[in-house]
C-alpha positions as a Markdown table, in Angstrom:
| # | Residue | x | y | z |
|---|---|---|---|---|
| 1 | Unk | 21.3 | -7.7 | -5.1 |
| 2 | Unk | 22.2 | -4.3 | -3.6 |
| 3 | Unk | 20.9 | -1.0 | -5.1 |
| 4 | Unk | 24.3 | -0.1 | -6.4 |
| 5 | Unk | 24.4 | -3.1 | -8.7 |
| 6 | Unk | 20.8 | -2.9 | -10.0 |
| 7 | Unk | 20.0 | -1.8 | -13.5 |
| 8 | Unk | 18.3 | 1.6 | -14.0 |
| 9 | Unk | 15.7 | 2.6 | -16.5 |
| 10 | Unk | 13.6 | 5.5 | -17.6 |
| 11 | Unk | 10.3 | 7.0 | -16.3 |
| 12 | Unk | 6.9 | 7.3 | -17.9 |
| 13 | Unk | 7.7 | 11.0 | -18.3 |
| 14 | Unk | 10.8 | 10.0 | -20.5 |
| 15 | Unk | 8.5 | 7.6 | -22.5 |
| 16 | Unk | 6.0 | 10.4 | -23.2 |
| 17 | Unk | 8.9 | 12.8 | -24.1 |
| 18 | Unk | 10.6 | 10.3 | -26.4 |
| 19 | Unk | 7.2 | 9.6 | -28.0 |
| 20 | Unk | 6.7 | 13.3 | -28.6 |
| 21 | Unk | 10.1 | 13.7 | -30.2 |
| 22 | Unk | 9.6 | 10.6 | -32.4 |
| 23 | Unk | 6.1 | 11.8 | -33.5 |
| 24 | Unk | 7.4 | 15.3 | -34.3 |
| 25 | Unk | 10.3 | 13.9 | -36.3 |
| 26 | Unk | 7.7 | 12.0 | -38.3 |
| 27 | Unk | 5.6 | 15.1 | -38.9 |
| 28 | Unk | 8.3 | 17.7 | -39.4 |
| 29 | Unk | 11.2 | 15.8 | -41.0 |
| 30 | Unk | 9.6 | 12.6 | -42.3 |
| 31 | Unk | 11.8 | 10.5 | -40.1 |
| 32 | Unk | 10.7 | 7.4 | -38.2 |
| 33 | Unk | 13.4 | 6.7 | -35.7 |
| 34 | Unk | 14.0 | 3.4 | -33.8 |
| 35 | Unk | 15.7 | 5.4 | -31.0 |
| 36 | Unk | 15.7 | 8.9 | -29.8 |
| 37 | Unk | 17.7 | 10.9 | -27.3 |
| 38 | Unk | 15.9 | 13.3 | -25.0 |
| 39 | Unk | 17.2 | 15.8 | -22.4 |
| 40 | Unk | 16.1 | 15.9 | -18.8 |
| 41 | Unk | 15.8 | 19.2 | -16.8 |
| 42 | Unk | 19.2 | 18.5 | -15.3 |
| 43 | Unk | 20.9 | 18.6 | -18.7 |
| 44 | Unk | 21.5 | 14.9 | -19.0 |
| 45 | Unk | 20.6 | 12.9 | -22.2 |
| 46 | Unk | 18.6 | 9.7 | -22.1 |
| 47 | Unk | 18.6 | 7.2 | -25.0 |
| 48 | Unk | 15.2 | 5.7 | -25.4 |
| 49 | Unk | 14.1 | 2.9 | -27.9 |
| 50 | Unk | 11.0 | 3.5 | -29.9 |
| 51 | Unk | 8.6 | 0.6 | -30.4 |
| 52 | Unk | 6.6 | 2.2 | -33.2 |
| 53 | Unk | 5.9 | 5.6 | -34.8 |
| 54 | Unk | 3.4 | 6.4 | -37.5 |
| 55 | Unk | 2.0 | 9.5 | -39.2 |
| 56 | Unk | -1.8 | 9.7 | -39.0 |
| 57 | Unk | -2.2 | 12.8 | -41.2 |
| 58 | Unk | -0.2 | 15.9 | -42.2 |
| 59 | Unk | -0.8 | 17.3 | -38.7 |
| 60 | Unk | -1.1 | 14.2 | -36.4 |
| 61 | Unk | 1.4 | 11.4 | -35.5 |
| 62 | Unk | 1.8 | 9.0 | -32.7 |
| 63 | Unk | 4.6 | 7.0 | -31.2 |
| 64 | Unk | 4.8 | 4.1 | -28.8 |
| 65 | Unk | 7.4 | 3.6 | -26.2 |
| 66 | Unk | 7.7 | 0.6 | -23.8 |
| 67 | Unk | 8.3 | 1.7 | -20.3 |
| 68 | Unk | 11.6 | 0.1 | -18.9 |
| 69 | Unk | 11.9 | 0.5 | -15.2 |
| 70 | Unk | 15.2 | -1.5 | -15.0 |
| 71 | Unk | 15.3 | -3.4 | -11.8 |
| 72 | Unk | 12.9 | -1.1 | -10.0 |
| 73 | Unk | 9.7 | -2.8 | -8.8 |
| 74 | Unk | 7.4 | -0.4 | -10.8 |
| 75 | Unk | 3.9 | -1.4 | -11.8 |
| 76 | Unk | 4.3 | 0.4 | -15.2 |
| 77 | Unk | 7.3 | -1.6 | -16.3 |
| 78 | Unk | 6.8 | -3.2 | -19.6 |
| 79 | Unk | 3.7 | -1.3 | -20.5 |
| 80 | Unk | 3.1 | 0.8 | -23.6 |
| 81 | Unk | 3.0 | 4.7 | -23.3 |
| 82 | Unk | 1.5 | 6.2 | -26.5 |
| 83 | Unk | 2.1 | 9.8 | -27.3 |
| 84 | Unk | 0.0 | 11.5 | -30.0 |
| 85 | Unk | 1.2 | 14.9 | -31.3 |
| 86 | Unk | -1.2 | 17.3 | -33.1 |
| 87 | Unk | 0.3 | 20.4 | -34.8 |
| 88 | Unk | -1.6 | 23.7 | -34.4 |
| 89 | Unk | -0.9 | 27.3 | -35.4 |
| 90 | Unk | -1.3 | 29.1 | -32.1 |
| 91 | Unk | 2.3 | 28.7 | -30.9 |
| 92 | Unk | 1.3 | 27.0 | -27.7 |
| 93 | Unk | 2.3 | 23.7 | -26.2 |
| 94 | Unk | -0.7 | 21.9 | -24.5 |
| 95 | Unk | -1.0 | 18.6 | -22.7 |
| 96 | Unk | -4.0 | 16.2 | -22.7 |
| 97 | Unk | -4.7 | 13.0 | -20.8 |
| 98 | Unk | -5.6 | 10.2 | -23.2 |
| 99 | Unk | -7.0 | 6.8 | -22.3 |
| 100 | Unk | -5.3 | 5.4 | -19.1 |
| 101 | Unk | -3.8 | 8.7 | -17.9 |
| 102 | Unk | -5.5 | 10.3 | -14.9 |
| 103 | Unk | -6.8 | 13.8 | -14.2 |
| 104 | Unk | -6.2 | 15.6 | -11.0 |
| 105 | Unk | -9.3 | 16.2 | -8.9 |
| 106 | Unk | -8.0 | 17.4 | -5.6 |
| 107 | Unk | -5.8 | 20.3 | -4.3 |
| 108 | Unk | -2.5 | 19.6 | -2.6 |
| 109 | Unk | -0.6 | 18.3 | -5.7 |
| 110 | Unk | 1.9 | 19.9 | -8.0 |
| 111 | Unk | -0.9 | 20.3 | -10.6 |
| 112 | Unk | -4.2 | 22.1 | -10.2 |
| 113 | Unk | -7.5 | 20.2 | -10.2 |
| 114 | Unk | -8.7 | 19.6 | -13.7 |
| 115 | Unk | -5.2 | 19.2 | -15.2 |
| 116 | Unk | -4.0 | 16.0 | -16.8 |
| 117 | Unk | -1.8 | 14.0 | -14.5 |
| 118 | Unk | 1.4 | 14.8 | -16.5 |
| 119 | Unk | 3.7 | 16.0 | -13.8 |
| 120 | Unk | 6.0 | 19.2 | -14.0 |
| 121 | Unk | 9.1 | 17.2 | -14.7 |
| 122 | Unk | 7.8 | 15.5 | -17.9 |
| 123 | Unk | 6.2 | 18.8 | -19.0 |
| 124 | Unk | 9.5 | 20.5 | -18.6 |
| 125 | Unk | 11.2 | 17.7 | -20.7 |
| 126 | Unk | 8.5 | 18.0 | -23.5 |
| 127 | Unk | 9.0 | 21.8 | -23.4 |
| 128 | Unk | 12.6 | 21.3 | -24.3 |
| 129 | Unk | 11.6 | 19.2 | -27.3 |
| 130 | Unk | 9.0 | 21.8 | -28.3 |
| 131 | Unk | 11.5 | 24.6 | -28.2 |
| 132 | Unk | 14.0 | 22.6 | -30.2 |
| 133 | Unk | 11.6 | 21.6 | -33.0 |
| 134 | Unk | 8.7 | 24.1 | -33.2 |
| 135 | Unk | 9.0 | 27.6 | -34.4 |
| 136 | Unk | 6.3 | 30.3 | -34.0 |
| 137 | Unk | 3.5 | 30.3 | -34.8 |
| 138 | Unk | 3.6 | 26.5 | -34.7 |
| 139 | Unk | 2.0 | 24.9 | -31.6 |
| 140 | Unk | 1.5 | 21.4 | -30.3 |
| 141 | Unk | -1.1 | 19.4 | -28.5 |
| 142 | Unk | 0.6 | 16.4 | -26.7 |
| 143 | Unk | -1.9 | 13.7 | -25.7 |
| 144 | Unk | -0.4 | 10.9 | -23.6 |
| 145 | Unk | -2.2 | 7.5 | -23.3 |
| 146 | Unk | -1.4 | 4.3 | -21.4 |
| 147 | Unk | -3.7 | 1.5 | -22.7 |
| 148 | Unk | -3.3 | -0.4 | -19.4 |
| 149 | Unk | -3.4 | 2.7 | -17.2 |
| 150 | Unk | -6.8 | 2.3 | -15.6 |
| 151 | Unk | -5.9 | -1.2 | -14.3 |
| 152 | Unk | -2.4 | -0.1 | -13.3 |
| 153 | Unk | -3.7 | 2.9 | -11.3 |
| 154 | Unk | -5.5 | 0.4 | -8.9 |
| 155 | Unk | -2.1 | -0.7 | -7.8 |
| 156 | Unk | -1.0 | 2.9 | -6.9 |
| 157 | Unk | -1.9 | 5.6 | -4.5 |
| 158 | Unk | -3.7 | 7.6 | -7.2 |
| 159 | Unk | -7.3 | 7.0 | -5.9 |
| 160 | Unk | -6.1 | 8.3 | -2.4 |
| 161 | Unk | -4.4 | 11.4 | -4.1 |
| 162 | Unk | -7.5 | 12.2 | -6.1 |
| 163 | Unk | -6.1 | 11.2 | -9.5 |
| 164 | Unk | -8.9 | 9.6 | -11.5 |
| 165 | Unk | -9.0 | 7.7 | -14.7 |
| 166 | Unk | -5.6 | 6.3 | -14.8 |
| 167 | Unk | -1.9 | 6.6 | -13.9 |
| 168 | Unk | 0.3 | 9.6 | -13.6 |
| 169 | Unk | 3.1 | 10.5 | -16.0 |
| 170 | Unk | 5.9 | 11.1 | -13.7 |
| 171 | Unk | 9.6 | 11.7 | -13.1 |
| 172 | Unk | 11.7 | 14.6 | -12.0 |
| 173 | Unk | 14.9 | 13.5 | -13.8 |
| 174 | Unk | 13.4 | 11.1 | -16.4 |
| 175 | Unk | 15.7 | 8.4 | -15.1 |
| 176 | Unk | 14.6 | 5.5 | -12.9 |
| 177 | Unk | 17.0 | 4.5 | -10.2 |
| 178 | Unk | 16.2 | 1.4 | -8.3 |
| 179 | Unk | 14.0 | 2.5 | -5.4 |
| 180 | Unk | 16.0 | 3.5 | -2.4 |
| 181 | Unk | 14.4 | 3.7 | 1.1 |
| 182 | Unk | 14.5 | 7.5 | 1.0 |
| 183 | Unk | 12.7 | 7.5 | -2.4 |
| 184 | Unk | 10.0 | 5.2 | -1.1 |
| 185 | Unk | 9.4 | 7.2 | 2.0 |
| 186 | Unk | 9.1 | 10.5 | -0.1 |
| 187 | Unk | 6.6 | 8.8 | -2.3 |
| 188 | Unk | 4.2 | 8.4 | 0.7 |
| 189 | Unk | 4.1 | 12.1 | 1.6 |
| 190 | Unk | 1.6 | 13.4 | -1.1 |
| 191 | Unk | -1.1 | 11.4 | 0.6 |
| 192 | Unk | -0.7 | 13.8 | 3.6 |
| 193 | Unk | -0.6 | 17.0 | 1.4 |
| 194 | Unk | -3.7 | 16.1 | -0.4 |
| 195 | Unk | -5.5 | 15.4 | 2.9 |
| 196 | Unk | -4.3 | 18.8 | 4.5 |
| 197 | Unk | -5.3 | 20.7 | 1.3 |
| 198 | Unk | -8.8 | 19.3 | 1.7 |
| 199 | Unk | -9.1 | 21.1 | 5.0 |
| 200 | Unk | -8.5 | 18.2 | 7.3 |
| 201 | Unk | -6.3 | 18.7 | 10.4 |
| 202 | Unk | -6.4 | 15.1 | 11.7 |
| 203 | Unk | -4.2 | 12.6 | 9.8 |
| 204 | Unk | -5.0 | 8.8 | 9.9 |
| 205 | Unk | -2.0 | 6.7 | 9.5 |
| 206 | Unk | -2.3 | 3.0 | 8.5 |
| 207 | Unk | 0.8 | 0.8 | 8.3 |
| 208 | Unk | -0.9 | -1.8 | 6.2 |
| 209 | Unk | -4.0 | -3.7 | 5.1 |
| 210 | Unk | -5.3 | -4.6 | 8.6 |
| 211 | Unk | -5.5 | -0.9 | 9.6 |
| 212 | Unk | -6.9 | 0.2 | 6.2 |
| 213 | Unk | -9.8 | -2.3 | 6.3 |
| 214 | Unk | -10.6 | -1.6 | 9.9 |
| 215 | Unk | -10.6 | 2.1 | 9.4 |
| 216 | Unk | -12.9 | 1.9 | 6.3 |
| 217 | Unk | -15.2 | -1.0 | 7.1 |
| 218 | Unk | -15.6 | -0.8 | 10.8 |
| 219 | Unk | -14.7 | 2.7 | 12.1 |
| 220 | Unk | -16.2 | 4.7 | 9.1 |
| 221 | Unk | -13.1 | 6.5 | 8.1 |
| 222 | Unk | -13.0 | 7.2 | 4.3 |
| 223 | Unk | -10.1 | 6.0 | 2.4 |
| 224 | Unk | -9.2 | 9.6 | 1.4 |
| 225 | Unk | -8.7 | 10.3 | 5.1 |
| 226 | Unk | -6.0 | 7.6 | 5.4 |
| 227 | Unk | -2.4 | 7.6 | 4.6 |
| 228 | Unk | -0.3 | 4.4 | 4.2 |
| 229 | Unk | 3.0 | 4.4 | 6.1 |
| 230 | Unk | 4.5 | 1.0 | 5.4 |
| 231 | Unk | 7.2 | 0.6 | 7.9 |
| 232 | Unk | 8.0 | 4.2 | 8.1 |
| 233 | Unk | 5.7 | 5.4 | 10.9 |
| 234 | Unk | 8.1 | 7.7 | 12.6 |
| 235 | Unk | 8.9 | 9.4 | 9.2 |
| 236 | Unk | 5.2 | 9.9 | 8.5 |
| 237 | Unk | 4.6 | 11.2 | 12.0 |
| 238 | Unk | 7.3 | 13.8 | 11.4 |
| 239 | Unk | 5.8 | 14.7 | 8.0 |
| 240 | Unk | 2.4 | 15.1 | 9.7 |
| 241 | Unk | 3.8 | 17.8 | 12.0 |
| 242 | Unk | 5.7 | 19.4 | 9.2 |
| 243 | Unk | 2.6 | 19.7 | 7.0 |
| 244 | Unk | 0.6 | 21.2 | 9.9 |
| 245 | Unk | -1.6 | 18.4 | 11.3 |
| 246 | Unk | -2.5 | 18.8 | 14.9 |
| 247 | Unk | -3.9 | 15.4 | 15.6 |
| 248 | Unk | -2.8 | 11.9 | 14.3 |
| 249 | Unk | -4.7 | 8.6 | 14.6 |
| 250 | Unk | -2.6 | 5.4 | 14.1 |
| 251 | Unk | -4.5 | 2.2 | 13.4 |
| 252 | Unk | -2.7 | -1.0 | 13.1 |
| 253 | Unk | -1.8 | -4.6 | 14.1 |
| 254 | Unk | -0.4 | -5.1 | 17.6 |
| 255 | Unk | 2.8 | -6.5 | 16.0 |
| 256 | Unk | 3.5 | -3.0 | 14.6 |
| 257 | Unk | 2.0 | -0.9 | 17.4 |
| 258 | Unk | 4.0 | -2.7 | 20.1 |
| 259 | Unk | 7.2 | -1.4 | 18.5 |
| 260 | Unk | 6.1 | 2.1 | 18.9 |
| 261 | Unk | 5.4 | 1.4 | 22.5 |
| 262 | Unk | 9.1 | 0.3 | 22.9 |
| 263 | Unk | 10.3 | 3.5 | 21.0 |
| 264 | Unk | 11.0 | 1.9 | 17.6 |
| 265 | Unk | 9.5 | 4.0 | 14.8 |
| 266 | Unk | 11.0 | 2.2 | 11.8 |
| 267 | Unk | 9.0 | -1.1 | 12.2 |
| 268 | Unk | 10.7 | -3.4 | 9.6 |
| 269 | Unk | 11.8 | -6.6 | 11.4 |
| 270 | Unk | 15.4 | -6.1 | 10.4 |
| 271 | Unk | 15.4 | -2.7 | 12.0 |
| 272 | Unk | 13.4 | -3.4 | 15.1 |
| 273 | Unk | 12.1 | -6.7 | 16.6 |
| 274 | Unk | 11.7 | -6.5 | 20.3 |
| 275 | Unk | 8.0 | -7.4 | 20.1 |
| 276 | Unk | 8.1 | -10.4 | 22.5 |
| 277 | Unk | 10.5 | -8.7 | 24.9 |
| 278 | Unk | 8.1 | -5.7 | 25.2 |
| 279 | Unk | 5.1 | -7.9 | 25.5 |
| 280 | Unk | 6.8 | -9.9 | 28.3 |
| 281 | Unk | 7.7 | -6.7 | 30.2 |
| 282 | Unk | 4.2 | -5.3 | 30.0 |
| 283 | Unk | 2.7 | -8.7 | 31.0 |
| 284 | Unk | 5.1 | -8.8 | 34.0 |
| 285 | Unk | 3.9 | -5.3 | 35.0 |
| 286 | Unk | 0.4 | -6.6 | 35.0 |
| 287 | Unk | 1.2 | -9.6 | 37.2 |
| 288 | Unk | 2.5 | -12.4 | 34.9 |
| 289 | Unk | 4.6 | -15.0 | 36.6 |
| 290 | Unk | 8.1 | -15.9 | 35.5 |
| 291 | Unk | 6.8 | -19.1 | 34.0 |
| 292 | Unk | 4.1 | -17.3 | 32.0 |
| 293 | Unk | 6.7 | -14.7 | 31.0 |
| 294 | Unk | 8.9 | -17.4 | 29.7 |
| 295 | Unk | 6.0 | -19.0 | 27.8 |
| 296 | Unk | 5.3 | -15.7 | 26.1 |
| 297 | Unk | 8.9 | -15.1 | 25.3 |
| 298 | Unk | 9.0 | -18.4 | 23.4 |
| 299 | Unk | 6.2 | -17.3 | 21.1 |
| 300 | Unk | 7.2 | -16.3 | 17.7 |
| 301 | Unk | 4.5 | -13.7 | 17.2 |
| 302 | Unk | 2.2 | -11.4 | 19.2 |
| 303 | Unk | -0.7 | -13.3 | 17.8 |
| 304 | Unk | 0.6 | -16.6 | 19.2 |
| 305 | Unk | 0.8 | -15.0 | 22.7 |
| 306 | Unk | -2.7 | -13.9 | 22.7 |
| 307 | Unk | -4.2 | -17.2 | 23.9 |
| 308 | Unk | -1.7 | -17.2 | 26.9 |
| 309 | Unk | -2.7 | -13.6 | 27.8 |
| 310 | Unk | -6.4 | -14.6 | 27.6 |
| 311 | Unk | -5.8 | -17.7 | 29.7 |
| 312 | Unk | -4.0 | -15.7 | 32.3 |
| 313 | Unk | -6.6 | -12.8 | 32.2 |
| 314 | Unk | -3.9 | -10.4 | 31.1 |
| 315 | Unk | -5.8 | -8.6 | 28.3 |
| 316 | Unk | -5.1 | -5.4 | 30.1 |
| 317 | Unk | -1.6 | -5.6 | 28.5 |
| 318 | Unk | -3.2 | -4.3 | 25.2 |
| 319 | Unk | -4.3 | -1.1 | 26.8 |
| 320 | Unk | -0.9 | -0.6 | 28.3 |
| 321 | Unk | 0.6 | -1.0 | 24.8 |
| 322 | Unk | -1.8 | 1.5 | 23.3 |
| 323 | Unk | -1.2 | 4.1 | 26.0 |
| 324 | Unk | 2.5 | 3.7 | 25.8 |
| 325 | Unk | 2.6 | 3.8 | 22.1 |
| 326 | Unk | 0.6 | 7.1 | 22.1 |
| 327 | Unk | 3.0 | 8.6 | 24.7 |
| 328 | Unk | 6.1 | 7.5 | 22.8 |
| 329 | Unk | 4.6 | 8.8 | 19.5 |
| 330 | Unk | 3.9 | 12.2 | 21.0 |
| 331 | Unk | 7.4 | 12.3 | 22.5 |
| 332 | Unk | 8.8 | 11.4 | 19.0 |
| 333 | Unk | 7.3 | 14.6 | 17.5 |
| 334 | Unk | 8.2 | 16.7 | 20.6 |
| 335 | Unk | 4.5 | 17.0 | 21.5 |
| 336 | Unk | 3.6 | 19.0 | 18.4 |
| 337 | Unk | 0.5 | 16.8 | 17.7 |
| 338 | Unk | -1.8 | 14.7 | 19.8 |
| 339 | Unk | -1.6 | 11.0 | 18.9 |
| 340 | Unk | -4.4 | 8.4 | 19.0 |
| 341 | Unk | -3.8 | 4.7 | 18.9 |
| 342 | Unk | -6.1 | 1.8 | 17.9 |
| 343 | Unk | -4.7 | -1.7 | 18.1 |
| 344 | Unk | -6.1 | -4.6 | 16.2 |
| 345 | Unk | -5.7 | -8.4 | 15.5 |
| 346 | Unk | -5.0 | -10.0 | 12.2 |
| 347 | Unk | -8.7 | -10.5 | 11.9 |
| 348 | Unk | -9.4 | -6.9 | 12.5 |
| 349 | Unk | -10.9 | -7.2 | 15.9 |
| 350 | Unk | -10.0 | -4.2 | 18.2 |
| 351 | Unk | -7.8 | -4.9 | 21.1 |
| 352 | Unk | -7.3 | -1.5 | 22.6 |
| 353 | Unk | -8.1 | 2.2 | 22.1 |
| 354 | Unk | -6.5 | 5.1 | 23.9 |
| 355 | Unk | -8.3 | 8.1 | 25.1 |
| 356 | Unk | -7.0 | 10.4 | 22.4 |
| 357 | Unk | -8.4 | 8.1 | 19.8 |
| 358 | Unk | -11.7 | 8.1 | 21.4 |
| 359 | Unk | -11.7 | 11.9 | 21.5 |
| 360 | Unk | -10.6 | 12.1 | 17.8 |
| 361 | Unk | -13.4 | 9.7 | 16.8 |
| 362 | Unk | -16.0 | 11.9 | 18.7 |
| 363 | Unk | -14.8 | 15.1 | 17.0 |
| 364 | Unk | -14.8 | 13.5 | 13.5 |
| 365 | Unk | -17.9 | 11.5 | 13.8 |
| 366 | Unk | -16.2 | 8.1 | 13.4 |
| 367 | Unk | -17.5 | 4.9 | 15.0 |
| 368 | Unk | -14.6 | 4.2 | 17.5 |
| 369 | Unk | -15.8 | 1.9 | 20.2 |
| 370 | Unk | -14.5 | 1.8 | 23.7 |
| 371 | Unk | -12.7 | -1.3 | 24.8 |
């Protein structure tokens, strides 16, 4: 199913806003709606069903909304978002993180450390509700809770971003559109901003689990110094330079890194899959016969070619790949940052390390071995 035909939904920010409106209606007008309409910052109206609303006292009410992400693969889809509204007499709208909603602990995000992780978009939507229903000197404290939030947060980048205690209440428009490639790429960038705001000028990019575990468990690189890239290594390299990093260390499986060596910086197989051709070319440069080259070409994966390279004493190919990947990466970002490369196997064994990676490791105090 293509993106154009996929069903949309609404964000956790819309859930919290709808819950706030339903709770205020219960308090101020003694209404208990089954649906509410809320306005997003762009002036669009969103219709949201209400699972439950109840008045707890003359000044407190809560409403529960079930998050509906449509056909978007969102970890919060189907979970309850509970918004509690408490009336005050100070004329101020305040936000609090309830159970399962995180708190910001690091610089570099849109919210200051110590703030509940209720993003600016949802806050703006809730301010529209506040302005529509509350007249001075009436104030409101909005507490947003997500009962499953702590568990859900483990499936997100929140720990890397310094958001502790649960998920973030997010959404710039309040509407979920099935995740486009551009949207997913942009969701990766805050990792770099938080890293830079913490004073670091070397970014560590890890395309996936192999690089993450090698970096943390073997090389001594803390998780907060790593940024996931998925298949968008070129995009993340560009963002590193844009944000201000002067050095980048890329750690990943040879199947990913060899694509950088051939100049392919979107590493999804559908976009670039010249792995075996590149491996054959480098093996030939290091003396592989036509017969061996043909044997390598018939392999389906770079891992499958490793026993052949070992048998032919062609392990030097890995260093050639690392050096070439570093050169092509620096060329990709017009030389605006130095790039180190570490190549690993599926088991996390290091195959090659380029000189820049060695230098970065020495500067940072990481345990990067020579190969």
